[in-house]
N, C-alpha and C positions, 0 to 999 in steps of 0.2 A: 329629080335624080337623089335627093336625101332619103323620100320614102322608099325607093327602091333600094337604096344602101342599108336602110334599117330592117328591110325586110329579109335581107341577106344574111343577117347573123343572127344568131340566137337569141332569143329574149333575156334579159337579166334575169339570172338565178334560175335557168332552164335545167341546169346542172347542179347539182348539190353533191359534194363530195364530204365524207362522214366517216372521221377514224372509229375505227372499231372499239377502242376505248370509251367512245361516248356516245355511242349508238343509242344506249339505253336511257342516255342522262335525261333528267325531264325536261331542261330546257331545250335539248338538241330535239327530242320528241316535238314539243311546244312550235318550235321552228318549223319542222318538218310538215307538220299540219297545215301549216300555210300554204305550202305549194303541193297539193294532190297530183299535179301533173306533171312533176320536175323528176328528170332521170337521177336518180339516185346510185350513187357510187361509193362501195366500202372501201376504206385505204387505210395503211397502217399508219401513216405519218403525214400531216398537213406538208410537210415539205416536199414530199414526193411529188405533189402537184404545184405547190407554191414556187418551190425552187428549182425548177425543171430548166434545163440550159435553153437558149435561143427563143424564150417568150417575147411577144411583140405587145409591150405595156399600153401602148396607144390603140392598137386595136381590141385589145380585150377589153377596154374599157365599155366597149360597143355591146358586149355580151358578155358580162361580169357572170362568173359562178361566184358559189357560195360555199366555203368549208366550214365544216363545223368541227372544232377540235378541242384539244386539252392542254392549256399553259402548262409548260413546267420549268423548274430553274428558277432564276429571279425572277420575282414577279412585281416588285417595286424597283423605281430608278430613281436616280437623283437628277434633278432638273438641269437640261442641257444648257450650254453656255448662250444659245441664240435665241432662249426663252426668257420671259419676263417672270421675274419672282414677286414682283410688286412689294419689294420689302420684306419677305416673310424669310426667315432663317431656314427653316426646315421645309425646305422645295422638293416635292417628288412628283413624278409622273407615273401611269402605268397605262397598258394598252390591253385592252380586254376585246377589241376589236382591232384589227389591221386594213387599211385602206378604208375607202368612201366612196358613197355612192356618188358623189358628185366629182366632177372631171376639170377641177383647176389647172390651166397650165403650167403654173409656176410652184405646184404643191412639192415640197421634197419628199414625199410618200414615193414618187415617181422615181426619185434618184435612189433612195433608200431601199425600196423593195424591187426585186427580180418580176414581179408578176401584179397586175392590177386587179386579181382576183380577191374577193374579201375574204379574211377569215376571223369567226367569230370563236372565242375560246370562251366556251359554255360552264366551265368551273369557276365561275365568280367567287364561290364560298371560298377557295382557295387564298385568293387575292383579298379576301377580307380577313382571314386568319392571319396572314402576314402582317398586315396593316393594322390589326389589333395589337401584334406584339411589338410593333414600333410604336405605336401610341402609348405603350407602356413607358416608354422611355422618355418622349417629349411630344410636344403638339406638331401636327402635321398639315403641312398645306400642299393638297393634292389635286394634279391636273389629271382628268380622265377622258379629256377627248381631244388629245393632241392628233394620234393615229389616224382619227377617223370623225364621224361628227355623230354623236350619240343620239342628239334630240332628232335627227335626221331618220335614224333607225328605231326610234323608238317602238312604232308598231311591230318591228321584227323581233326585237329583242328583249323590250322591256326595261335593260339596264338603267335607264336613267331613274326610273323609280324605286329600282332595287338598290342605286347608290342614295336616293334621297333617305329610305327607311334606314339606312347604315347610319347616314350622317347624323341623323336625328338622335341615334342613340349612343355616340359617342363625342362628347363635347369637346375634345381634343383637336377634332377634326375641322379644318376648313377646306373647303374644295371648288373647285374651278371646273365648269362644264362649258365648252366653247362650241360654237355652231354657227352656221350660215343658213339656217333652216329657219323658212317664214311661216310656219305652222302655228296657227293661233289656237288649235284645240287642244293643245299639249297642256295648258294652263288651268285647265277644267278637270284634268284628272292627277295632276301633280299637286303636292303640298309643299307652300314655302318655309323657307328655313334659312335665316340670316346667315347660317354658315354656308351654304350652296350659293355659289354666285354662278349666274348665267351670263356668259361673256358672247355678245354678237359680235363677229367679225363682220365689219361694215366697208363697203368699198364703193366708189363713184359709179354712175350708171354705165359709164363707158366700160370700166374696169370690168364690173360685174358681167357685161353683153358680151365682151371680147374674149375674156381670159378665165371667167369663172363658171365654166359650161355645164348645164344642170340645176345651178345654184337658184335660190330664190331672188328675186329682185331686189333692189334697195329697200323699195317702199315695203315689200312685204316683210323684210327682216326688221324694217323699224316699226311696221304694224304689230307684229310679235312680241317687240321687245317693249312696248308701249302696254300691251295688253299683261305681258309678266310683269309689269310695275304695278298695275293696277290692280292685281291680283295678290300683291305683296310679295312678290319674288323680289330677291337682291340682284341686280342688273349693272353689269360693265358693256361698255361699248369698246371695241378695241378696232382702232383704225390701224391695223398693221398686218399684214404687210401693206406699206403704201408703194404705188406703183407709178413710175415715171410714165406718162402717156401724153396724147397731143393736148394741148390747152389744160394742162394739170392742175394750173392754179384756178380755174373756172369749174373745171371739174370738182375738185375738193370743196370750194366754195358752196357750188349748187349743192353737193351732198349735205354740207353743215345746215343749210336752210332747209332742206327736207327734214332731217333729223330732228333740229330743234324747233321744228315748226310742230311737231307731235308729241315730243318728250321734253318734259321739264328737267333741266341741267341738274336741279337741287333733287331730284328725285335718284339720279345714278351714284353707284357705291363710288366708281372711278371710271377715267378711261386711259388708254393707252395708246402710243404714238410708237411706231417704227417702221423704219423703212425696210426693203427688202434685203435679207441677206440668207445666204444659203452655204453649206459645206461645199469646199472646192470637190470633194469626191462625189457627190450628189448630183451637182451640176454637171459635172464632166460626162454622167451617165444620160442625163435630161436631154444634153444639146444632140447625143448621136440618136435620140428616139424623137426628139421635136426638132428637126432642122429649121423650120419655117414658121417657128414661135416667136415673135419678136420680143417677149418677154423673157424667154429662155436664152436669146442668143446676144441679148443685150452686152454690150464691151465693157461689162463688171471688172472691179479692182478687187484683185486678191490680197486680203490683208490677213495674216496670221492665219490662212487655212480657210478662211469664210469669205466668199464673193460678196461684194457689197458694189452700191453706186459709188462713183468717184467722190472723195470727201468733199468738194466743194458743193456738188450737187445734190448729196445727201443731208447737208447741213441746211442747203436751203430750201428742201423740201419739209423735212422735221421742223425747220423755226418757223418756216410759213404755217403750218398747220397749229403749231403751237400757239401761236399768234390768234391764229382766229378762233382756237378753243378756248384761248383766254378772254376772250370777250361773252363767254357763256360759263366758264369753270373757272374758279380759284385755281392757281399753280398747283397746289399741293395734292390736287385730284387728277394731276395729269402725270402719268408714269411714261418715262423712256426708257426704251432697250438702249443699254450701253455698251460698248465693246468691252 
């Protein structure tokens, strides 16, 4: 049945929409060359496709279209309250890609965006220019892979390498690139820089299998993180979001056994802990489109506009993982998200 359903839908990126303003941009041309058989549609603005009414996000993930566009307006944003700053004062993020090749049921992008199609903003040089102006005022801690998974898209966009080159030339910049990608060949083509931190989101195998569709397995992610460390890259492990699931204590214990069976704790920059939380508006939208998802339909509590686990369960989960991690790491290397 699954194969029949997959055959019914278009293949991923079989349709590519290109804004007229970027049709001749070198990055756009390079991406288009990768899809010689794709149906190319020229458009005036990406929102003409991305923001249409009545889109079905869950179905679109089966046949994602690609949109090549120009990012305008504000290109850098102050870090959101639901994200961790890791003690950095000037915390920002940017979105050079909107949406992800992965299909995690709990992903806030499903509540934030009206479409599952992927938008690649090819004018990365404009983001660089705005960032250079900000760096003249103060140092910046910048997250560049919140609204997508850049390492998983590196073969398509090459953005990770471009960000690495930029970071190497700007000492006031510290950068985090977050991923669930398990590819190990990336580390042979990239160059380590202590100011660029690769943050691997790790989940128990049950969570990865049931809720993180299309992602690499836990062992693949750990294997990639291990190779990155061996190649000299700075690596952070993110046990965030923690998700409540059957036998959750055993699942998280087994996950840590597999993680620290391959990775030496002292070689990590740090780790982070945070239980699932999401904006009330995003979750409301997600519940309409995913009525059968246990992780979306869980009876969360709304605290100051953010849906979270009930306080007792939240504290039990985070304290448990904190205690397990402290068997391997000093407390000052373990960061918590706090309300």
